[in-house]
matplotlib code that plots the C-alpha trace (Angstrom):
import matplotlib.pyplot as plt

x = [0.1, 2.6, 4.6, 1.1, 0.7, 4.3, 3.7, 0.5, 2.0, 5.0, 2.7, 0.6, 3.9, 5.4, 2.0, 2.3, 5.8, 4.4, 1.7, 4.2, 6.6, 3.5, 3.1, 6.9, 6.8, 3.7, 6.1, 3.3, 5.8, 3.6, 1.0, 3.6, 5.5, 2.4, 2.4, 6.2, 6.6, 4.2, 5.9, 9.4, 8.1, 7.3, 10.9, 12.5, 11.1, 12.9, 16.1, 15.3, 15.1, 18.5, 17.3, 19.3, 18.0, 16.5, 16.4, 12.6, 13.6, 16.3, 13.7, 11.4, 14.0, 15.2, 11.6, 11.3, 14.4, 13.2, 10.0, 11.5, 13.8, 10.8, 9.1, 12.0, 12.1, 15.6, 15.4, 14.0, 16.2]
y = [0.0, 2.3, 1.7, 2.2, 5.5, 7.0, 6.0, 7.8, 11.1, 10.6, 10.7, 13.5, 15.6, 15.0, 16.6, 19.4, 20.1, 19.6, 22.3, 24.5, 24.0, 25.1, 28.4, 28.9, 28.4, 30.7, 33.3, 33.3, 32.6, 33.7, 31.1, 28.5, 28.8, 27.2, 24.1, 24.0, 24.6, 21.9, 19.6, 20.1, 19.8, 16.2, 15.9, 17.4, 14.9, 12.2, 14.1, 13.9, 10.0, 10.4, 9.2, 10.7, 13.3, 11.9, 13.6, 14.3, 15.9, 18.0, 19.2, 20.3, 22.4, 23.7, 24.8, 26.1, 28.4, 29.6, 30.7, 32.6, 34.3, 35.1, 36.2, 38.5, 36.8, 37.1, 36.4, 32.9, 32.3]
z = [-0.1, 0.8, -2.4, -4.6, -2.4, -3.3, -7.0, -7.2, -5.8, -8.0, -10.9, -9.4, -8.7, -12.4, -13.7, -11.4, -13.0, -16.5, -15.5, -14.1, -17.2, -19.4, -17.5, -17.9, -21.5, -21.7, -19.8, -16.8, -14.2, -11.1, -12.0, -12.6, -9.0, -7.0, -8.9, -8.9, -5.2, -4.5, -6.8, -5.3, -1.8, -2.7, -4.2, -1.0, 1.1, -1.1, -0.3, 3.1, 2.7, 1.2, -2.2, -5.0, -7.1, -10.6, -13.8, -13.1, -9.7, -11.5, -13.8, -11.4, -9.5, -13.2, -13.9, -10.4, -10.8, -14.2, -12.6, -9.9, -12.4, -14.7, -11.7, -10.6, -7.4, -6.3, -2.8, -3.1, -6.1]

ax = plt.figure().add_subplot(projection="3d")
ax.plot(x, y, z, "-o")
ax.set_aspect("equal")
plt.show()
């Protein structure tokens, strides 16, 4: 059951990254941020469990940084 829950959460968060990426490409950075922040909170929990970053995790962080730059949020960046 735990593994199934993790798999479902992972797919949900991958979709959140995809939505954030779409907003980034449309240069609507402020709308991308909530989706990307939710997704990276999931990936950050994996890091806390000492799991290595995967390409999906890196993509989420890169999209998040792009949204912060586009939103001119240097403090969070």
